[in-house]
DRENDO-862759 format. One record per atom (N, C-alpha, C): x negated, z, y negated. Coordinates in steps of 0.02 Angstrom, whole numbers, padded with zeros to 5 digits, always signed. Layout:
// residues N
XZY...
END
This chain:
// residues 458
-00608-10226+00180-00550-10215+00161-00506-10263+00127-00440-10291+00147-00418-10344+00115-00393-10328+00045-00382-10361-00009-00358-10349-00066-00289-10363-00075-00259-10312-00104-00183-10322-00105-00156-10389-00143-00117-10415-00133-00096-10480-00145-00037-10479-00203-00065-10501-00264-00017-10494-00330+00019-10565-00332+00085-10578-00339+00112-10627-00358+00165-10632-00433+00172-10687-00451+00206-10687-00510+00278-10705-00511+00318-10667-00543+00393-10673-00520+00419-10681-00590+00482-10718-00596+00521-10722-00676+00578-10675-00672+00584-10641-00721+00651-10595-00724+00684-10616-00780+00757-10624-00784+00804-10633-00829+00811-10567-00872+00791-10568-00933+00797-10507-00980+00862-10484-00993+00918-10529-00978+00977-10514-00996+01009-10488-00931+01006-10509-00871+01044-10477-00822+01008-10451-00755+00932-10473-00771+00892-10442-00711+00876-10504-00650+00903-10554-00646+00906-10605-00606+00827-10630-00591+00818-10633-00527+00737-10636-00505+00736-10710-00469+00689-10741-00503+00656-10813-00467+00594-10818-00464+00560-10863-00415+00499-10872-00407+00465-10916-00455+00512-10948-00501+00482-11004-00561+00511-10980-00608+00505-11017-00664+00521-11020-00734+00593-11060-00735+00644-11035-00771+00714-11073-00757+00725-11063-00842+00748-11126-00878+00780-11122-00942+00846-11102-00944+00893-11103-00908+00955-11064-00901+00964-11026-00839+00990-10969-00843+00976-10902-00794+01047-10926-00743+01037-10941-00695+01099-10939-00637+01149-10893-00639+01123-10830-00649+01174-10765-00644+01208-10765-00707+01180-10763-00757+01225-10742-00823+01239-10812-00886+01199-10876-00855+01202-10921-00891+01174-10926-00974+01133-10886-00981+01099-10879-01038+01046-10923-01042+01016-10945-01091+00953-10992-01112+00890-10959-01125+00852-10969-01106+00768-10942-01132+00762-10860-01113+00787-10834-01062+00778-10765-01050+00747-10754-01014+00706-10792-00974+00655-10778-00917+00587-10751-00944+00560-10713-00908+00487-10680-00934+00457-10669-00867+00380-10695-00875+00335-10685-00821+00318-10605-00805+00322-10573-00750+00284-10526-00737+00247-10529-00666+00199-10487-00653+00171-10471-00597+00198-10418-00545+00197-10437-00483+00221-10409-00440+00181-10379-00377+00163-10320-00358+00117-10313-00296+00155-10301-00238+00132-10353-00189+00175-10351-00132+00170-10294-00088+00105-10256-00089+00106-10202-00056+00129-10151-00074+00137-10153-00136+00184-10089-00173+00253-10075-00155+00273-10156-00168+00354-10153-00141+00375-10150-00065+00311-10156-00022+00316-10138+00055+00310-10078+00049+00276-10026+00014+00283-09962+00023+00333-09919+00008+00366-09959-00055+00427-09925-00067+00480-09938-00028+00479-10012-00004+00534-10014+00062+00526-09965+00115+00465-09948+00132+00470-09904+00179+00485-09826+00164+00472-09809+00099+00497-09740+00077+00587-09737+00072+00612-09816+00058+00688-09818+00059+00715-09799+00119+00678-09834+00178+00700-09833+00244+00705-09769+00260+00644-09731+00244+00643-09645+00275+00693-09605+00247+00708-09638+00180+00774-09581+00150+00821-09601+00193+00854-09675+00202+00906-09680+00226+00916-09653+00316+00861-09635+00341+00859-09601+00396+00882-09531+00396+00868-09498+00327+00880-09441+00325+00957-09429+00304+00983-09471+00283+01056-09477+00236+01105-09447+00286+01159-09404+00279+01203-09393+00337+01268-09402+00304+01315-09420+00326+01389-09425+00292+01426-09358+00299+01466-09352+00240+01513-09292+00249+01589-09312+00239+01635-09271+00258+01704-09272+00258+01725-09273+00184+01770-09331+00161+01797-09333+00089+01850-09273+00083+01874-09251+00132+01920-09213+00116+01905-09132+00109+01837-09139+00122+01793-09066+00129+01768-09063+00045+01753-09115+00004+01742-09115-00051+01774-09075-00113+01761-09026-00139+01789-08989-00189+01766-09011-00264+01813-09026-00309+01805-09035-00374+01841-08992-00425+01823-08980-00486+01850-08925-00525+01824-08931-00593+01848-08889-00641+01826-08904-00708+01752-08867-00715+01720-08832-00665+01665-08808-00665+01624-08861-00657+01636-08917-00633+01602-08982-00629+01575-09017-00683+01598-08996-00735+01592-09012-00818+01563-08976-00849+01495-08989-00889+01477-08944-00945+01506-08975-01012+01534-08928-01041+01562-08936-01128+01483-08922-01167+01489-08997-01220+01423-08998-01258+01424-08950-01310+01486-08924-01330+01496-08895-01385+01518-08935-01441+01514-08990-01433+01533-09048-01487+01583-09091-01464+01646-09079-01492+01721-09105-01462+01720-09167-01461+01691-09201-01519+01690-09279-01529+01654-09302-01462+01590-09283-01450+01554-09296-01388+01589-09306-01326+01624-09236-01312+01656-09215-01246+01710-09269-01236+01739-09278-01307+01799-09332-01287+01786-09401-01260+01713-09422-01293+01705-09487-01271+01671-09482-01206+01638-09433-01177+01617-09411-01112+01670-09417-01063+01737-09404-01089+01798-09389-01040+01800-09325-01025+01784-09286-01069+01805-09198-01055+01732-09158-01050+01676-09190-01049+01607-09141-01048+01561-09185-00988+01510-09160-00983+01459-09198-00950+01463-09165-00872+01464-09238-00842+01489-09230-00761+01416-09211-00729+01413-09174-00681+01375-09141-00645+01339-09208-00604+01270-09217-00605+01244-09275-00573+01247-09331-00600+01284-09332-00665+01284-09400-00690+01233-09445-00727+01231-09491-00736+01179-09531-00769+01208-09577-00831+01195-09556-00883+01211-09572-00957+01165-09616-01001+01190-09681-01023+01144-09720-01065+01166-09713-01130+01125-09701-01177+01152-09687-01259+01100-09750-01285+01139-09792-01327+01097-09850-01353+01115-09849-01433+01074-09869-01467+01094-09879-01542+01038-09905-01572+01032-09931-01646+00991-09952-01698+00955-09891-01699+00879-09914-01715+00827-09857-01731+00851-09808-01799+00838-09752-01798+00854-09710-01860+00941-09683-01862+00973-09703-01811+01050-09692-01818+01068-09631-01804+01024-09588-01764+01040-09537-01731+01048-09501-01680+01025-09550-01635+01034-09549-01552+00984-09481-01539+00938-09479-01556+00882-09418-01549+00907-09357-01570+00938-09364-01630+00965-09308-01660+01022-09284-01630+01074-09306-01607+01128-09290-01573+01106-09266-01504+01075-09292-01468+01048-09265-01402+01015-09197-01415+00974-09184-01465+00941-09116-01480+01006-09077-01498+01041-09088-01521+01107-09036-01546+01137-09018-01488+01135-09075-01440+01170-09048-01370+01126-08996-01341+01063-09014-01330+01017-08968-01294+01016-08901-01329+01028-08891-01398+01039-08830-01431+01094-08795-01398+01162-08830-01405+01220-08805-01387+01227-08773-01301+01183-08817-01270+01198-08802-01194+01138-08755-01182+01074-08746-01211+01028-08687-01213+01060-08616-01221+01096-08619-01280+01129-08561-01307+01182-08534-01261+01215-08579-01226+01259-08569-01170+01248-08543-01109+01164-08530-01106+01133-08507-01046+01120-08576-00994+01123-08629-01025+01111-08692-00964+01040-08711-00980+01002-08719-00930+00946-08745-00924+00924-08825-00944+00902-08836-01000+00891-08911-01026+00818-08930-01035+00807-08987-01009+00742-09026-01005+00747-09078-01055+00700-09074-01098+00697-09127-01155+00622-09164-01144+00631-09244-01120+00564-09269-01106+00574-09324-01163+00512-09331-01200+00500-09372-01244+00437-09419-01240+00447-09480-01244+00390-09525-01234+00378-09563-01289+00394-09541-01352+00405-09567-01418+00362-09513-01459+00383-09459-01471+00362-09409-01518+00317-09361-01486+00277-09329-01525+00238-09266-01502+00280-09207-01498+00256-09141-01468+00280-09093-01471+00294-09052-01553+00241-09078-01599+00260-09061-01669+00305-09100-01701+00304-09158-01690+00368-09194-01715+00442-09181-01701+00443-09169-01631+00516-09134-01594+00522-09071-01654+00468-09025-01630+00478-08958-01672+00502-08961-01742+00472-09003-01772+00499-09021-01838+00569-09031-01859+00598-09080-01810+00662-09094-01809+00711-09049-01788+00686-09009-01737+00730-08967-01694+00744-08889-01756+00683-08877-01796+00691-08821-01850+00734-08850-01899+00744-08912-01916+00805-08940-01962+00872-08921-01931+00872-08933-01875+00947-08912-01845+00968-08856-01838+00907-08804-01824+00923-08749-01800+00884-08692-01745+00895-08636-01729+00852-08600-01686+00863-08627-01607+00823-08622-01561+00837-08635-01491+00818-08573-01444+00846-08568-01390+00836-08519-01355+00784-08533-01304+00768-08481-01250+00712-08494-01206+00742-08551-01153+00794-08556-01146+00832-08616-01103+00806-08676-01109+00776-08685-01174+00762-08753-01200+00695-08778-01183+00667-08826-01128+00604-08836-01123+00585-08899-01148+00529-08926-01169+00503-08986-01187+00444-09019-01153+00445-09069-01136+00399-09108-01101+00385-09180-01134+00318-09198-01156+00306-09260-01188+00261-09297-01134+00280-09330-01095+00255-09374-01059+00300-09443-01033+00255-09492-01013+00284-09563-00995+00270-09577-00920+00238-09537-00886+00220-09559-00809+00281-09523-00765+00320-09578-00742+00387-09559-00699+00367-09511-00645+00323-09515-00604+00291-09476-00550+00290-09413-00571+00259-09384-00627+00239-09325-00659+00310-09294-00681+00361-09330-00718+00424-09317-00742+00458-09292-00682+00470-09343-00625+00495-09326-00571+00488-09252-00533+00416-09234-00532+00388-09183-00499+00412-09132-00549+00409-09138-00617+00434-09065-00666+00495-09062-00650+00546-09103-00644+00616-09109-00638+00631-09073-00567+00586-09077-00518+00606-09034-00455+00581-08974-00459+00531-08955-00505+00493-08888-00499+00536-08854-00537+00551-08882-00595+00608-08826-00652+00665-08830-00639+00699-08873-00600+00771-08876-00583+00823-08874-00645+00815-08910-00699+00862-08904-00761+00914-08926-00731+00973-08902-00772+01048-08935-00765+01064-09005-00808+01015-09021-00861+01026-09066-00906+00937-09096-00915+00952-09160-00924+00875-09196-00930+00903-09250-00990+00851-09249-01049+00863-09297-01086+00786-09335-01073+00791-09403-01070+00747-09466-01074+00738-09499-01125+00696-09483-01175+00687-09523-01231+00622-09557-01251+00619-09617-01239+00673-09660-01219+00644-09694-01149+00694-09735-01122+00680-09768-01045+00631-09824-01071+00610-09858-01121+00578-09908-01137+00504-09888-01127+00491-09814-01143+00422-09797-01148+00396-09768-01066+00448-09763-01019+00444-09734-00959+00389-09789-00913+00348-09749-00881+00309-09792-00840+00302-09771-00767+00308-09810-00721+00317-09806-00644+00247-09849-00617+00222-09800-00584+00146-09821-00555+00170-09879-00501+00220-09866-00474+00237-09921-00418+00245-09981-00459+00257-09995-00503+00270-10061-00545+00207-10076-00575+00176-10150-00570+00122-10169-00610+00132-10187-00678+00196-10199-00700+00211-10228-00765+00205-10174-00825+00199-10192-00885+00188-10152-00941+00252-10109-00950+00256-10053-00979+00305-10011-00999+00363-10054-01040+00419-10050-01037+00483-10077-01085+00492-10150-01043+00456-10167-00998+00470-10236-00965+00540-10231-00921+00559-10296-00892+00621-10288-00858+00599-10238-00788+00558-10256-00754+00543-10225-00698+00529-10133-00711+00511-10115-00759+00484-10058-00767+00545-10020-00789+00588-10040-00826+00652-10016-00850+00694-10004-00789+00703-10058-00748+00739-10059-00696+00719-10014-00646+00658-10007-00622+00632-09956-00571+00634-09889-00606+00615-09891-00656+00623-09814-00674+00689-09782-00700+00736-09839-00704+00807-09796-00707+00824-09791-00633+00802-09835-00591+00831-09814-00513+00796-09744-00501+00737-09730-00513+00712-09658-00483+00740-09607-00532+00768-09612-00596+00814-09566-00620+00883-09563-00590+00897-09612-00568+00956-09605-00533+00956-09584-00470+00917-09591-00427+00905-09545-00368+00894-09473-00392+00862-09451-00444+00849-09374-00442+00918-09352-00476+00966-09391-00517+01029-09365-00530+01069-09359-00490+01076-09399-00435+01111-09391-00379+01097-09335-00324+01039-09341-00317+01007-09310-00264+00988-09226-00277+00973-09213-00334+00976-09147-00359+01029-09120-00402+01076-09166-00428+01142-09142-00456+01124-09127-00534+01082-09159-00547+01052-09156-00634+01096-09209-00653+01118-09197-00729+01139-09230-00774+01082-09257-00822+01079-09322-00823+01028-09350-00844+01044-09411-00906+01028-09399-00973+01043-09444-01022+00985-09488-01050+00990-09556-01037+00935-09586-01050+00940-09638-01125+00894-09637-01168+00896-09656-01232+00880-09731-01224+00908-09783-01249+00883-09845-01230+00886-09896-01310+00835-09920-01318+00831-09963-01387+00873-10022-01380+00897-10051-01434+00941-10101-01444+00900-10161-01463+00923-10225-01447+00885-10285-01466+00933-10301-01535+00916-10358-01564+00938-10395-01636+01019-10400-01621+01029-10416-01570+01103-10431-01551+01163-10362-01540+01123-10311-01536+01151-10252-01527+01162-10226-01455+01133-10249-01407+01143-10233-01336+01078-10201-01318+01077-10160-01278+01023-10122-01245+00970-10160-01226+00899-10153-01245+00840-10187-01228+00839-10179-01145+00811-10232-01118+00801-10242-01065+00861-10270-00998+00859-10272-00939+00903-10299-00907+00973-10281-00920+01017-10319-00896+01094-10304-00904+01109-10255-00833+01066-10267-00787+01089-10216-00727+01086-10157-00750+01045-10133-00799+01030-10063-00817+01104-10034-00837+01147-10069-00881+01215-10039-00895+01258-10033-00832+01245-10069-00778+01278-10060-00717+01266-10005-00671+01194-09985-00677+01173-09930-00636+01196-09860-00655+01206-09853-00718+01233-09793-00745+01298-09780-00742+01323-09719-00745+01392-09695-00748+01417-09721-00824+01389-09694-00880+01430-09705-00937+01378-09739-00989+01406-09776-01018+01367-09806-01088+01398-09793-01141+01352-09760-01191+01383-09740-01258+01342-09789-01308+01372-09806-01365+01334-09849-01409+01355-09798-01474+01294-09791-01522+01297-09772-01586+01308-09821-01639+01360-09826-01677+01374-09894-01728+01377-09854-01789+01364-09912-01839+01379-09890-01915+01306-09902-01948+01314-09908-02000+01244-09917-02051+01198-09859-02059+01143-09865-02043+01101-09804-02042+01093-09769-02110+01100-09814-02177+01101-09791-02234+01153-09766-02254+01222-09762-02219+01282-09732-02235+01294-09667-02201+01330-09623-02213+01337-09564-02198+01373-09546-02145+01415-09582-02102+01446-09588-02058+01421-09628-02001+01442-09600-01939+01407-09624-01873+01468-09638-01832+01476-09685-01787+01533-09695-01736+01501-09705-01667+01515-09647-01612+01497-09659-01556+01547-09688-01506+01535-09744-01476+01592-09764-01444+01563-09781-01369+01610-09756-01324+01605-09767-01246+01630-09834-01223+01578-09884-01190+01601-09941-01176+01599-09949-01106+01578-09899-01070+01589-09878-00996+01586-09818-00974+01632-09798-00946+01638-09723-00915+01677-09715-00854+01630-09687-00803+01677-09683-00734+01700-09612-00725+01710-09582-00780+01739-09515-00778+01800-09522-00835+01810-09567-00871+01851-09561-00926+01888-09638-00961+01914-09629-01002+01934-09702-01037+01863-09725-01060+01876-09802-01072+01832-09832-01104+01847-09846-01177+01813-09861-01230+01822-09882-01295+01840-09825-01341+01825-09766-01306+01834-09707-01340+01787-09692-01389+01812-09653-01449+01771-09644-01500+01756-09580-01515+01699-09572-01554+01690-09501-01593+01654-09518-01652+01680-09484-01709+01670-09502-01778+01618-09440-01807+01557-09452-01823+01505-09406-01846+01485-09417-01924+01466-09370-01958+01431-09379-02022+01365-09358-02019+01314-09386-02040+01242-09368-02048+01243-09313-02116+01212-09260-02107+01212-09208-02146+01128-09196-02145+01120-09148-02193+01044-09106-02196+01028-09085-02129+01074-09054-02090+01060-09016-02040+01082-09044-01977+01093-09115-01981+01095-09149-01916+01170-09178-01914+01191-09206-01858+01250-09247-01859+01319-09191-01849+01368-09203-01906+01432-09156-01899+01493-09199-01883+01531-09172-01827+01583-09208-01813+01632-09217-01864+01669-09264-01857+01741-09280-01916+01793-09262-01872+01823-09207-01883+01900-09191-01851+01951-09245-01865+01957-09279-01915+02017-09312-01927+01975-09371-01969+01960-09422-01922+01927-09486-01942+01964-09522-01983+02047-09526-01979+02087-09561-02018+02086-09547-02094+02094-09487-02102+02088-09457-02165+02017-09475-02208+01963-09466-02149+01908-09476-02179+01892-09558-02205+01922-09611-02165+01903-09667-02181+01944-09689-02236+02013-09662-02256+02050-09666-02313+02022-09643-02365+01968-09608-02388+01948-09585-02436+01928-09621-02485+01948-09628-02555+01924-09666-02599+01959-09730-02613+02028-09722-02580+02067-09787-02578+02079-09792-02655+02091-09872-02681+02099-09883-02746+02183-09864-02770+02192-09853-02824+02261-09848-02842+02280-09911-02886+02341-09929-02874+02381-09975-02907+02343-10043-02902+02306-10059-02855+02272-10124-02836+02297-10170-02781+02315-10224-02797+02329-10283-02753+02289-10295-02708+02309-10322-02638+02276-10333-02590+02241-10275-02551+02275-10229-02550+02256-10163-02504+02308-10155-02471+02299-10120-02413+02361-10094-02367+02338-10068-02308+02360-10004-02288+02334-09979-02238+02365-10005-02171+02324-09997-02107+02352-10020-02044+02330-09963-01993+02361-09975-01940+02333-09929-01888+02308-09965-01814+02264-09943-01801+02229-09965-01738+02217-09918-01682+02208-09937-01622+02209-09884-01577+02129-09886-01537+02105-09831-01537+02020-09836-01512+02013-09787-01458+02043-09815-01386+02044-09778-01344+02109-09743-01340+02111-09679-01340+02169-09630-01335+02196-09612-01412+02154-09627-01462+02161-09604-01534+02179-09660-01577+02233-09646-01606+02254-09690-01666+02227-09679-01731+02195-09733-01766+02154-09725-01817+02170-09772-01871+02192-09727-01932+02222-09771-01998+02157-09804-02028+02158-09866-02051+02099-09892-02090+02135-09926-02150+02083-09952-02204+02110-09976-02251+02096-10056-02249+02140-10112-02253+02117-10179-02261+02114-10203-02333+02075-10240-02348+02070-10254-02419+02052-10330-02418+02093-10371-02457+02083-10435-02464+02075-10461-02542+02044-10500-02546+02044-10542-02620+02051-10604-02602+02090-10652-02639+02116-10717-02634+02102-10739-02709+02077-10780-02730+02065-10812-02797+02051-10886-02787+02068-10925-02828+02064-11012-02840+01984-11015-02832+01967-11072-02801+01914-11078-02777+01888-11146-02833+01822-11148-02853+01796-11194-02892+01753-11243-02864+01759-11234-02786+01726-11293-02746+01777-11330-02704+01752-11385-02679+01799-11432-02636+01816-11399-02579+01778-11350-02544+01781-11328-02481+01786-11262-02497+01853-11219-02500+01868-11156-02510+01811-11105-02459+01787-11056-02492+01751-11001-02460+01801-10952-02429+01785-10933-02349+01820-10880-02314+01776-10836-02288+01779-10770-02297+01730-10714-02266+01774-10661-02240+01756-10633-02177+01787-10584-02146+01741-10537-02125+01737-10477-02145+01689-10406-02135+01739-10359-02095+01710-10347-02027+01735-10301-01997+01790-10309-01945+01818-10383-01943+01855-10406-01908+01842-10490-01884+01872-10510-01832+01869-10575-01820+01866-10640-01881+01824-10680-01891+01820-10723-01944+01877-10783-01928+01882-10792-01860+01917-10846-01845+01990-10835-01844+02007-10756-01823+02070-10748-01831+02106-10732-01889+02053-10723-01942+02077-10717-02018+02102-10795-02039+02052-10841-02016+02081-10905-02031+02149-10932-02003+02163-10903-01948+02228-10930-01900+02283-10898-01949+02278-10826-01958+02327-10805-02007+02334-10845-02053+02291-10844-02097+02303-10897-02156+02338-10966-02159+02315-10991-02098+02350-11045-02074+02424-11034-02056+02448-10983-02019+02511-10961-02006+02546-10941-02075+02516-10923-02126+02548-10918-02183+02566-10981-02227+02528-11022-02230+02528-11085-02250+02588-11118-02223+02591-11125-02152+02644-11167-02132+02708-11122-02105+02709-11064-02098+02777-11035-02097+02801-11003-02150+02768-10994-02207+02794-10954-02257+02785-11007-02319+02745-11062-02312+02749-11105-02383+02688-11078-02437+02652-11028-02405+02604-11011-02466+02537-11054-02457+02515-11073-02518+02474-11135-02530+02405-11098-02533+02359-11095-02492+02305-11057-02490+02252-11095-02468+02262-11174-02471+02203-11227-02445+02157-11228-02516+02172-11214-02562+02132-11216-02625+02101-11128-02648+02104-11101-02612+02089-11019-02627+02045-11000-02590+01988-10967-02616+01934-10924-02585+01969-10862-02549+01947-10829-02493+01972-10785-02469+01931-10739-02434+01934-10675-02467+01877-10626-02431+01931-10566-02400+01903-10544-02340+01951-10492-02295+01900-10445-02281+01911-10381-02282+01861-10327-02273+01901-10260-02249+01872-10235-02195+01890-10175-02148+01843-10125-02181+01874-10074-02216+01835-10029-02251+01808-09982-02204+01750-09932-02223+01727-09885-02180+01670-09916-02129+01662-09991-02132+01619-10013-02100+01629-10017-02017+01707-10010-02010+01720-10010-01927+01721-10089-01909+01713-10099-01854+01721-10177-01816+01782-10165-01775+01828-10208-01800+01889-10207-01755+01917-10265-01738+01939-10289-01674+01962-10351-01657+02042-10337-01625+02065-10277-01645+02131-10281-01602+02182-10318-01642+02233-10360-01604+02280-10399-01633+02330-10365-01679+02334-10301-01669+02375-10256-01696+02366-10255-01783+02302-10269-01803+02294-10272-01877+02322-10341-01903+02348-10385-01861+02369-10447-01895+02412-10462-01953+02476-10398-01952+02514-10404-02000+02486-10366-02060+02446-10314-02055+02405-10288-02108+02368-10337-02158+02338-10376-02115+02292-10452-02145+02335-10486-02174+02390-10501-02150+02429-10558-02178+02462-10531-02240+02485-10470-02246+02510-10424-02307+02459-10421-02365+02407-10407-02332+02347-10392-02382+02337-10462-02433+02333-10510-02383+02303-10572-02409+02361-10601-02470+02426-10590-02440+02484-10617-02485+02488-10572-02546+02472-10506-02544+02471-10452-02594+02427-10482-02658+02366-10501-02621+02314-10518-02669+02334-10581-02700+02357-10640-02663+02375-10691-02684+02428-10697-02751+02482-10643-02738+02536-10646-02788+02516-10595-02833+02467-10554-02827+02442-10502-02874+02493-10448-02882+02528-10437-02813+02582-10388-02809+02569-10304-02779+02567-10258-02802+02539-10200-02774+02589-10177-02713+02559-10168-02666+02606-10141-02607+02597-10064-02615+02657-10027-02586+02669-09945-02592+02598-09924-02561+02568-09868-02599+02521-09834-02561+02540-09790-02505+02611-09769-02492+02632-09734-02439+02657-09776-02384+02633-09843-02382+02647-09893-02337+02594-09903-02262+02632-09908-02215+02571-09920-02150+02614-09976-02125+02561-10031-02104+02593-10078-02056+02548-10099-01997+02574-10124-01937+02545-10157-01893+02591-10195-01844+02553-10241-01812+02593-10274-01781+02547-10348-01758+02555-10387-01701+02523-10446-01691+02560-10505-01709+02526-10553-01740+02577-10612-01770+02556-10669-01719+02602-10713-01699+02596-10759-01660+02599-10824-01709+02583-10890-01675+02565-10949-01705+02641-10970-01742+02695-10955-01717+02761-10978-01739+02772-10903-01803+02743-10857-01813+02748-10833-01865+02783-10767-01846+02814-10759-01780+02837-10709-01758+02788-10639-01747+02818-10583-01743+02789-10516-01751+02794-10490-01693+02733-10484-01642+02752-10463-01584+02727-10389-01567+02741-10368-01507+02736-10298-01501+02670-10269-01482+02654-10215-01500+02583-10189-01490+02600-10127-01438+02539-10108-01413+02536-10049-01357+02544-09988-01404+02570-09920-01382+02567-09858-01406+02593-09862-01473+02650-09881-01489+02675-09890-01564+02694-09829-01589+02720-09782-01550+02756-09723-01557+02684-09679-01581+02624-09676-01551+02573-09642-01579+02548-09654-01648+02545-09718-01651+02543-09754-01720+02582-09724-01768+02650-09726-01764+02695-09697-01809+02674-09622-01838+02672-09580-01764+02656-09509-01764+02581-09497-01815+02544-09539-01810+02475-09517-01849+02481-09539-01921+02535-09592-01931+02549-09611-02008+02586-09561-02040+02646-09519-01998+02677-09460-02029+02641-09406-02036+02597-09389-01976+02546-09337-02001+02499-09334-02057+02494-09387-02077+02438-09393-02151+02476-09420-02206+02557-09404-02199+02594-09416-02264+02621-09465-02286+02614-09511-02242+02646-09589-02269+02715-09587-02250+02751-09622-02296+02826-09621-02296+02850-09695-02261+02825-09738-02256+02853-09808-02232+02817-09836-02181+02838-09863-02134+02805-09886-02073+02840-09955-02061+02801-10014-02069+02835-10077-02043+02799-10095-01967+02848-10099-01925+02826-10120-01855+02854-10180-01827+02846-10205-01770+02870-10253-01745+02944-10226-01721+02995-10273-01723+03068-10251-01715+03082-10241-01650+03042-10253-01598+03040-10240-01533+03027-10155-01513+02989-10134-01557+02953-10067-01567+02985-10016-01596+03052-10035-01616+03088-09996-01663+03121-09928-01628+03143-09942-01559+03191-09896-01533+03123-09836-01504+03063-09858-01495+03020-09823-01470+02982-09773-01524+02980-09803-01589+02945-09779-01633+02992-09733-01682+03063-09732-01672+03107-09690-01697+03127-09639-01674+03101-09626-01611+03105-09558-01584+03065-09504-01592+03107-09456-01626+03078-09388-01645+03026-09408-01714+03056-09453-01757+03002-09476-01810+03040-09463-01875+03015-09441-01927+03054-09421-01980+03032-09479-02047+02983-09512-02027+02970-09568-02075+03016-09627-02072+03022-09665-02129+03054-09720-02125+03028-09772-02081+03047-09806-02034+03031-09854-01993+03063-09923-02015+03032-09974-02020+03069-10044-02036+03036-10086-01986+03080-10124-01952+03065-10175-01896+03074-10239-01931+03025-10276-01907+03016-10359-01945+03007-10401-01881+03050-10445-01871+03039-10506-01810+02979-10542-01831+02978-10556-01894+02927-10618-01920+02885-10599-01987+02844-10639-01994+02802-10630-02057+02845-10634-02110+02893-10682-02110+02947-10704-02171+02985-10639-02198+03011-10602-02119+03048-10541-02131+03010-10496-02173+02950-10480-02163+02899-10425-02191+02881-10439-02268+02881-10517-02276+02866-10536-02349+02940-10515-02385+02988-10533-02359+03062-10525-02401+03070-10451-02411+03051-10395-02364+03059-10342-02362+03016-10296-02426+02936-10329-02423+02901-10287-02467+02866-10327-02516+02866-10402-02517+02849-10441-02578+02895-10482-02612
END
């Protein structure tokens, strides 16, 4: 009997591009040194192709007009912040990828979702390839009691997992994590590009074919992206990322891809003894502990998806003892801060060339929206002149290279959020004045340029 022929194939770890030889630069994503070598069994690939062909022969089209959808196709998780990020709930037959740093709370949040769904009489299957049943039980006891609708399986073989899903027919399946799953049809090691891609493909077929909602937990690399091929994010319906410092109490769940809702939506959670607790008012939570009568501090408003979020911008400007001043930005784009300081020097005559400057977005948020420009400029100038801005002041607007203050999106929602939290003055771009004044009791000041804002406030 002839032995099955095995060949060597190189895969790009970033995008999944396949090549017969090693390449320094990937032709697909243009990244360098991302190719890894893996063994592929041609006989197994041929069998897999035959199975796919038989599946296609059984497929039958249906009329689009006869397909009915409704709210019953979405399951509420019992966690409003998560439902917001998912676009209103868990869509039937969806495949969701959840990524984040180790220990940030991915498994804890999904275990809480399992508890809420099982108590609502929904059948849930939690599959773990990283922890034993005893370990999961210990973590579950910390969260609370679970009903009989919660099933647990500790397995890494994907064929066994697929058979269990077909037999038990759960409504929601949790896979923790995709890097530990092993497909017998692929000769590569678990966690490799081939294994992650093929395993996700099997789970995608199960989700769409059986109408089961599947959550996949993915490890992240040091760059903050999900480990494995980039094609993994293209295969799934929704991609969620957990952000925040694992040593801090808060966590931010961000949706970077969502076929059923808006992208860049966020949910804010706080890590407590009994698990993750949602933060109903993130703006108030982020502003806790603001300094009183301190220069270089101002509140700005940014939009995260459909939600306005008030955050504090802090700046510290002091005379430099070195030939080259030091500049540092935490939570925002470093190059953007340098640009805004150059605008201040050129358009307003503020000499910052011999000063060290440090800009910080409090709360650990990472924001690159241009609407923060006006807040950064005013915070830097407040620290430079050592003048305290009003604690009841909110400012937002994009600053151009000519020193003009340009319009931002959803200005009215930003002003409404500031008014709701008790702020009294809001500095906005002049072109947004009419929109912001409608139905607002807060004092709104419109500025055309950075110099106008300086004349009004400093």
